[in-house]
C-alpha positions as CSV (number, residue, x, y, z in Angstrom):
1,X,51.8,-52.5,48.8
2,X,53.2,-55.8,47.5
3,X,52.6,-57.0,44.0
4,X,50.3,-59.7,45.4
5,X,48.2,-57.2,47.4
6,X,48.1,-54.9,44.4
7,X,46.7,-57.7,42.2
8,X,44.3,-58.9,45.0
9,X,42.6,-55.5,45.3
10,X,42.7,-54.5,41.6
11,X,39.3,-53.8,40.1
12,X,38.5,-56.3,37.4
13,X,38.5,-55.1,33.8
14,X,35.3,-54.4,32.0
15,X,34.4,-57.3,29.8
16,X,32.0,-55.5,27.5
17,X,32.5,-54.8,23.8
18,X,30.6,-51.9,22.2
19,X,29.5,-52.6,18.6
20,X,28.0,-50.1,16.2
21,X,24.3,-50.4,15.5
22,X,24.1,-50.4,11.7
23,X,20.6,-48.9,11.5
24,X,21.7,-45.8,13.5
25,X,24.3,-45.1,10.8
26,X,21.6,-44.8,8.1
27,X,20.5,-41.4,6.8
28,X,16.9,-42.1,7.8
29,X,17.8,-42.5,11.5
30,X,20.2,-39.6,11.6
31,X,17.6,-37.3,10.0
32,X,15.3,-38.1,12.9
33,X,18.0,-38.0,15.7
34,X,20.1,-35.1,14.5
35,X,22.3,-35.4,17.6
36,X,23.6,-38.9,16.8
37,X,25.9,-38.1,13.9
38,X,28.2,-41.0,14.9
39,X,25.3,-43.4,15.4
40,X,24.8,-45.5,18.5
41,X,26.5,-48.5,20.0
42,X,25.3,-51.6,21.7
43,X,27.0,-53.3,24.7
44,X,27.8,-57.0,24.4
45,X,26.9,-58.6,26.8
46,X,23.9,-56.6,28.1
47,X,22.6,-55.2,24.8
48,X,22.4,-51.7,26.4
49,X,22.4,-48.8,24.0
50,X,24.7,-45.8,24.4
51,X,26.7,-43.3,22.3
52,X,30.1,-44.1,21.0
53,X,31.5,-41.5,23.4
54,X,30.3,-43.5,26.4
55,X,31.9,-46.6,24.9
56,X,35.3,-44.8,24.9
57,X,35.0,-43.9,28.6
58,X,33.2,-47.1,29.8
59,X,36.4,-48.6,31.2
60,X,37.1,-45.6,33.4
61,X,33.5,-45.4,34.6
62,X,33.6,-49.1,35.5
63,X,36.8,-48.6,37.5
64,X,35.0,-46.1,39.8
65,X,35.2,-47.2,43.4
66,X,32.0,-46.7,45.3
67,X,32.1,-45.6,48.8
68,X,30.5,-47.5,51.6
69,X,28.1,-44.6,52.4
70,X,27.1,-44.0,48.7
71,X,23.4,-43.9,47.7
72,X,22.7,-44.7,44.1
73,X,19.5,-43.5,42.4
74,X,18.8,-45.9,39.5
75,X,16.1,-45.4,36.9
76,X,15.4,-45.7,33.2
77,X,15.2,-42.1,31.9
78,X,12.1,-40.1,32.8
79,X,11.0,-42.3,35.6
80,X,11.4,-39.8,38.4
81,X,15.2,-39.6,38.6
82,X,15.4,-35.9,39.5
83,X,12.4,-36.0,41.8
84,X,13.9,-38.9,43.7
85,X,17.3,-37.3,43.9
86,X,15.8,-34.2,45.5
87,X,13.8,-36.4,47.9
88,X,16.8,-38.4,49.0
89,X,19.1,-35.4,49.3
90,X,16.6,-33.7,51.6
91,X,16.1,-36.8,53.7
92,X,19.9,-37.2,54.1
93,X,20.5,-33.5,54.8
94,X,18.1,-32.6,57.6
95,X,15.3,-31.7,55.1
96,X,17.0,-28.4,54.3
97,X,14.8,-27.1,51.4
98,X,16.8,-23.8,51.4
99,X,20.0,-25.6,50.4
100,X,18.4,-28.2,48.1
101,X,19.9,-27.4,44.7
102,X,20.3,-30.9,43.4
103,X,23.7,-31.6,44.8
104,X,24.6,-35.0,43.2
105,X,23.3,-37.5,45.6
106,X,25.6,-39.9,47.2
107,X,25.0,-42.0,50.3
108,X,23.2,-46.9,49.2
109,X,20.5,-48.3,45.9
110,X,17.1,-46.6,45.3
111,X,15.4,-47.9,42.1
112,X,12.4,-46.0,40.7
113,X,10.1,-47.6,38.1
114,X,7.4,-45.9,36.0
115,X,4.8,-47.4,33.7
116,X,6.2,-47.6,30.2
117,X,3.4,-45.7,28.5
118,X,4.1,-42.5,30.3
119,X,7.9,-43.1,30.0
120,X,7.5,-43.2,26.2
121,X,5.7,-39.9,26.1
122,X,8.1,-38.2,28.6
123,X,11.2,-39.6,26.9
124,X,9.9,-38.5,23.5
125,X,9.6,-34.9,24.7
126,X,13.0,-35.1,26.4
127,X,14.6,-36.2,23.1
128,X,13.0,-33.3,21.3
129,X,14.0,-30.8,24.0
130,X,17.8,-31.5,24.2
131,X,20.1,-30.6,21.4
132,X,22.3,-33.6,22.0
133,X,19.4,-35.8,21.0
134,X,17.6,-33.3,18.7
135,X,14.9,-35.7,17.7
136,X,12.8,-34.5,14.7
137,X,10.3,-37.3,14.3
138,X,6.9,-37.8,15.7
139,X,5.8,-39.8,18.8
140,X,4.7,-42.9,16.9
141,X,8.1,-43.3,15.3
142,X,9.9,-42.6,18.6
143,X,7.8,-45.2,20.4
144,X,8.8,-47.8,17.9
145,X,12.5,-47.0,18.2
146,X,12.2,-47.4,21.9
147,X,10.3,-50.7,21.7
148,X,13.0,-51.9,19.2
149,X,15.7,-51.0,21.7
150,X,17.2,-48.3,19.5
151,X,17.2,-45.3,21.7
152,X,19.9,-44.3,24.2
153,X,19.7,-46.2,27.5
154,X,17.6,-48.9,26.0
155,X,16.5,-51.6,26.5
156,X,13.7,-50.7,28.9
157,X,12.5,-54.0,30.3
158,X,15.9,-55.7,31.0
159,X,16.9,-52.6,33.0
160,X,13.7,-52.7,35.0
161,X,13.3,-56.5,35.5
162,X,16.9,-56.8,36.7
163,X,16.1,-54.4,39.6
164,X,12.7,-56.1,40.1
165,X,14.4,-59.4,40.6
166,X,16.5,-57.9,43.4
167,X,13.7,-55.9,45.1
168,X,14.0,-57.9,48.3
169,X,17.7,-57.3,48.7
170,X,18.3,-55.3,52.0
171,X,20.4,-52.7,50.2
172,X,17.9,-52.0,47.5
173,X,14.7,-50.0,47.9
174,X,12.3,-50.5,44.9
175,X,9.6,-47.9,44.4
176,X,7.2,-46.7,41.8
177,X,6.7,-43.2,40.3
178,X,2.9,-43.8,40.5
179,X,3.1,-44.4,44.3
180,X,4.9,-41.1,44.7
181,X,2.1,-39.4,42.7
182,X,-0.6,-41.2,44.8
183,X,1.0,-40.8,48.3
184,X,4.1,-38.6,48.2
185,X,4.4,-38.3,52.0
186,X,4.1,-42.0,52.5
187,X,6.9,-42.7,50.0
188,X,9.1,-40.1,51.6
189,X,8.7,-42.0,54.9
190,X,9.7,-45.3,53.3
191,X,12.8,-43.8,51.7
192,X,13.8,-42.2,55.0
193,X,13.4,-45.5,56.8
194,X,15.5,-47.2,54.1
195,X,18.2,-44.6,54.6
196,X,18.1,-44.9,58.4
197,X,16.7,-41.4,58.8
198,X,13.9,-40.3,61.1
199,X,12.5,-36.9,60.0
200,X,10.0,-35.2,62.3
201,X,6.4,-34.7,61.3
202,X,7.2,-31.0,60.7
203,X,10.1,-31.9,58.4
204,X,8.0,-34.4,56.5
205,X,5.4,-31.8,55.9
206,X,8.0,-29.4,54.7
207,X,9.7,-31.8,52.3
208,X,6.3,-33.0,51.0
209,X,5.3,-29.5,50.2
210,X,8.7,-28.8,48.6
211,X,8.4,-31.9,46.3
212,X,4.8,-31.5,45.2
213,X,5.0,-31.3,41.5
214,X,3.4,-27.9,41.2
215,X,6.2,-26.5,43.4
216,X,8.9,-28.8,42.1
217,X,8.6,-27.7,38.5
218,X,9.1,-24.1,39.5
219,X,12.5,-24.9,41.1
220,X,15.1,-23.2,38.8
221,X,17.9,-25.7,39.7
222,X,15.6,-28.6,38.9
223,X,14.6,-27.1,35.6
224,X,18.3,-26.8,34.6
225,X,18.0,-23.0,33.9
226,X,21.9,-22.9,33.8
227,X,21.8,-25.6,31.0
228,X,19.4,-23.8,28.7
229,X,22.1,-23.7,26.0
230,X,21.7,-27.5,25.7
231,X,17.9,-27.2,25.1
232,X,15.8,-26.2,22.1
233,X,13.9,-23.0,22.8
234,X,10.5,-24.7,23.3
235,X,9.8,-26.9,26.3
236,X,11.3,-27.3,29.7
237,X,13.0,-30.1,31.6
238,X,10.2,-30.7,34.1
239,X,7.1,-31.0,31.9
240,X,3.9,-32.5,33.5
241,X,4.9,-35.5,35.6
242,X,1.3,-36.9,35.3
243,X,0.3,-40.5,35.4
244,X,-2.0,-41.3,32.5
245,X,-0.8,-38.4,30.2
246,X,-0.2,-41.1,27.5
247,X,-4.0,-41.1,26.9
248,X,-3.6,-37.7,25.3
249,X,-1.0,-38.9,22.8
250,X,-1.5,-42.5,21.7
251,X,-3.7,-43.5,18.8
252,X,-5.7,-46.8,19.4
253,X,-3.3,-48.6,17.0
254,X,-0.2,-47.4,18.8
255,X,-1.7,-48.2,22.2
256,X,-2.4,-51.7,21.1
257,X,1.2,-52.2,19.9
258,X,2.5,-50.9,23.2
259,X,0.2,-53.2,25.1
260,X,1.5,-56.2,23.1
261,X,5.1,-55.1,23.8
262,X,4.4,-54.8,27.5
263,X,2.5,-58.1,27.7
264,X,5.3,-59.9,25.8
265,X,8.0,-58.6,28.1
266,X,6.2,-59.2,31.4
267,X,5.3,-62.8,30.5
268,X,6.4,-65.0,33.4
269,X,6.9,-62.1,35.8
270,X,4.6,-60.8,38.6
271,X,5.4,-57.2,37.8
272,X,2.4,-55.0,37.1
273,X,2.1,-51.3,36.2
274,X,-0.4,-48.7,37.2
275,X,-1.1,-46.6,34.1
276,X,-3.9,-44.3,35.5
277,X,-4.7,-42.7,38.8
278,X,-8.0,-41.3,39.9
279,X,-6.2,-38.9,42.3
280,X,-2.6,-37.7,42.2
281,X,-0.4,-35.0,43.7
């Protein structure tokens, strides 16, 4: 390849700087998040929050060359990532539930959104469960850190609203966790159509049953049994997956603060969340 051709096809360099977040270096923060001994960093531009280790590898990750048949599952943490990975893998692999062991999904972009109230509760338990977060505080403190964009993978709304703005792009399928809870089979059909797959009624019945949450949470590969050394003894990776569980955790004062945070960030958009369901899978 000539020098000209080499330069022509060279992937552009990542133009993001990662700056330490001073607050995450303080004793108060590190006593709550025992896993972040080196604090956290914030990307500029973007303001997304990651660990310093990510910052050191970001350039290599950015240089990754996607394949034309890749499918990317994008979500904020605890929005149905694992559930949707399993769904998409099955759709792309002849609905073979016997071989479904969470092989990393590859094949175009599926974005899953979830209402932020249940995300806060689920992500709180996730941070307490895994030793690399090792969160020691309570839910109210965690909720404020998330709303202040001081948890890993923050900020929540820019992540979500960027995908929402592209929801009509032909290569992006935007879906809601709550719709999967309300009509799982119907959402499987939509994902299959997006991925140009045509499962039979029998296959759809099989995959729907496989993905029902009562069955899904019993799947050892889903629950990361092999990764137990990364977890604290109590809890499990797949917890409840319920829409509206936040009502069992929030005080009226915290709920009001979260409502204000949601209203502020959704101002000027047409995005709305479902925070409760009368019936769900």
